[in-house]
N, C-alpha and C positions, 0 to 999 in steps of 0.2 A: 244453339237452339234452346236448350234448357235454361241457360242464363237469361235469355231474352224473355222466356215465359215467367221466370221468377221476377224479373224487373217489371214486367207488366202488372203482376199481381201486387207488388208492394207499392207501386205508384198509382194504382187505380184509385180514383176518387180525388186525387190531388190536382191532376190536370183538369178534371171536370170542375173542381172547386175554384181554381184561379186561372185556368187556361194555361198560362205560362208564367214562370217566376222570373221577373226581370228580363223578359224576352227569350227565355229558354224553357224547355220542358222542366217540370217540377219533379226532381229526383231526390228531394230531401229525405223522404221516408226510406227510400232505397239506400241512401247513404248511411242513414242511422242503423238500418238493419245490418249492413256490411260492418259497421263499427262494432255492433254488439256481437256479431259472429267472431270478429277478431278478439274481442275481450273474452268471449267464451273459450277460445283456444288457449288463452293465457291461463284462465282458471282450470281448464282441463289438464294443462301441463302440471300445475301445482297440485291438483287433486291426484293425478297419476303418481307423482313423486311421493306424496303422502301414503298412498295405498301400497306402493312398493316397500316403503319403510315398515308399514304395518304388517305386511305379509312376510317379510324376511327377517326382521329383528326379533330376538327371543323375548324382549320386554318392551311393551308399548302400552301406555306411556312409560317413560323411564324414571328411575329414582323415586318410585313410589308416588308420583304425581297423581292427584285425584282432582278432577275438575268439578267445580260446583255446577249442578244441573238446573237448580231452581231459577236463578236469574236469567241464564240463556234461554230457558224454556219460555219465561215471561216475555223476554225480548223477541222471541220467535213469534209468539202470538200477536204482539204489537205490530211487528213488521208485516206479517202476512195479512193482518186485518187492515193495515193501512192501504194495501192494494185495492181492497173492496171500497174503502173510503174514497180513494182517488178516482176510482171508476165512477162513483156517484157524481163527482165533479165534472167528469167528461160527459156523462149523461145530461147533466144540467145545462152545459153550454150547447149541446145539440138541440136543446129546447129554448135557446136564447136566454137562458137564466144565468146572467153574469154573477149575480149575488150568490146563487147556489154554487157556481164554480169557485168563487172566492171562499165560501164557507168550507167546502169539502177539501179544497187544496190547502187551506190554512190548517185544518185539522190533520191532514196528512203530514204537513211540515212539523207540527207539534209532535206527532207520533214518531217521526224520523229523529227529532231532537232527543226524545225520551230514549229511543234505541241507542243513540250514540252516547248519551250520558250513562246509560246502563252498561254499555261496553267499557267506558272509561272507568266506571266503578269496579267492574270485574277485573280490569287490568291492575288496579291498585291493591287487589286482594287475592291475586292468584298464588302468591308465595313463591313464584319462580320468575326468572328474567329471560330476556331474548336469547342470551348466549349460554344458558345453563346446560342445555343438552339438545339433542336433535329434535325431540318432541316439542320442547318449548319454542325452538326456532320456528318449527312448522306452525305451531299454534299462533304465534304473533304475526307471522308473515301472512297466513291465510285470513285470519280475522282482521288484521290491520289493512290488508289490501281490499277486503270487502268493505270495511269501514270507510275507506277512501271513496269507494263507489257510492256508498250511502250518502256521504257528504256531498258528492257531485250531484246526486239525485235531489238532495235537499236544496241545493243552490238552484237547480233547474226549476224546482217547484216554486221557490221564492221568486224567481224571475217571471214565471207565469203570473203569480199574484201581483207583482209590480206592474206588468204590462196590462193586466186586466183592468187596471184603474183608468186606463186611457179609453175613452168612449169609442166603441166600435172596433177595438183592436181584436177582440174575439167575438165571433158570432156563430150561429148555427152552421153557416157555410164556410167559415174561415177560422179554423182553430188548430192548425198544424202543431203549434207549440204545446197545446194541451195534450194532444195525442202522443207526441214525441216524448213528453215528460212521463206520461203514463206507461208507455212501452218500456222506457228505461227503468222505471220503478219496478215494473213486473220482473224485468231481468234481474234486478238486484235481489228481489224476493226469492226467485227460483234458485239463484246461486246460494243464498243464505240457507235455504232448506237443505240443499246438498251438503253444505259445509257443516250444518248442525248435526246431520246424521253421521257424517264421517268423523268429525272431531269430538263430538260430545257423546254420541250414542254408541258408535262402533266399538270404542275401547271397553265398553261395558259388556260386550258379548263374550 
């Protein structure tokens, strides 16, 4: 009963938008939500392991490791801001403004690339490697796995940009790809905020 109610909520609007998708009810958004729930469980497991290490080990980070806070803080501002930028693109297509969609999604893609470049620069200047100690392993696994998701979100955003070049592909009443990309990008942002607090701020307490 509860599952059916959730299913109806996440699919509302999509069946009204296109009736049926290839002859079947349109459950694409429901499928995306389930996928993000599964991804959330993976991150939850990683964050839980990190917190257990933090709570039980006498030294955290180990071996006198000190993380640079400036660049990650700037990266956080860029990534969080990009969610608002992407939402502007979704608002544009709801008004049949394809040019607006393209502008805001292109800007989001640029911000995503800047984030990944900043993360790569941080990796080159951390002063520790993946296998140096437990903290360094946790650091690279968490930030690297998140970076992989940012890369996937960037590819989704670029795919929307490419498809938007086809006339009529996205309209005010037909823009599932736009909304799916935005939802995924918001998910990536929320995960990064949690990661930033746990990995960069918590050790300073």
